[in-house]
N, C-alpha and C positions, 0 to 999 in steps of 0.2 A: 568295289563298292564306293559309292559317293559319300563323302563326309558331310556334305551340305544337306541340311534337313529342310523339308518343305515347311512353309509357314502354316500355322494353325489357323484355319478359316472358320468363320461363323456367319450365320445368316441374319441379316437385319430384319427386325419384325415389321418395319415400315415398307421398305422397298424390295425385300426378299433377295437382295444381291449378296453373294458370298464375298467377304473381305477378310483381311488379316485382323485377327481379334485385338491386336494392340492398337489399331486405328479406330476402334469402336468404343462406345459407351456401354458399360455392363451393369445391369441391375440384377440383384440376387435376392430371392425370397429365402430368408434364413429359416432354419429348423425351429428357432425360438419364436417365429412368427413376425420377426422384424424385417426390415429392408436394408440390404447392403448395397454399396456402390463400388463396384470393381473388386471387392474382396469377399471371401467367404465361400461356403459350400452350400449348394442347394440349387433349386430351379433358377435358371438364368434367362435373361432376355437381353439381346444386343441391339443397339441402334447406331446407325452411321452418324458421324459428327458433321453432317451436312445440314444446311438450313431446311431443305424440303423434307428430309426424313425426320428431323426433330419436330418440325411443325406438324407433320402428319401423325407422328407417334403421340404428340400431345393432344391434338384435336380429336383423334379417333380412339384414344385410350388404349393403344396397342400394347404398351408395356404391361398395364394392369391386366389386360385379357391374357397375355402370354404367361404371366406369372400366376394367374388364377387367384388373384387376391381382390378384396374389396377396395374401393377407392382409397388411396394412400396419399396424403398431402406432400410427402417427400418426393414422389415421382414427378408431380407437376412442377414443384419448385426446382428440382434438378434439371428438368428439361428446359425450363425458362432460363436458368443460369447458363446452360450450355448454348442456348439460342443467342444470348447476349455476347458470348465469346466468339461465335462464328461470324466471319466477315459477311456483310450484306451482299446479296447477289449483285453481280454486275449487270446493269440494265441492258447494256449492249449485247451481252451474250444471249439474252432471251429473245432478241429481235431476229427475225428471219427476213431475208430479202424476198420481195414478192416474185412469184413465178410469172414469167412473161410468155 
């Protein structure tokens, strides 16, 4: 038997990719009705820490819909803070060479 364990993966609510949960941002709807970030028990929503996923989750209110809660100001504020922490996209990576 192998002693190494597989990483626990979760699905991003924005891009639907499976990733290691330690590399994602976790929102939790607490039983008390509040909102937790990274800690607590209850319904959870995970978002990748990439600029496109954070922008999409913020614009389309994916976290709010996944947690099944009315609009909560902490969700938008947290997504905005995380967007500030992520490095801006490299403009050269987005350009493709023309097909000849």
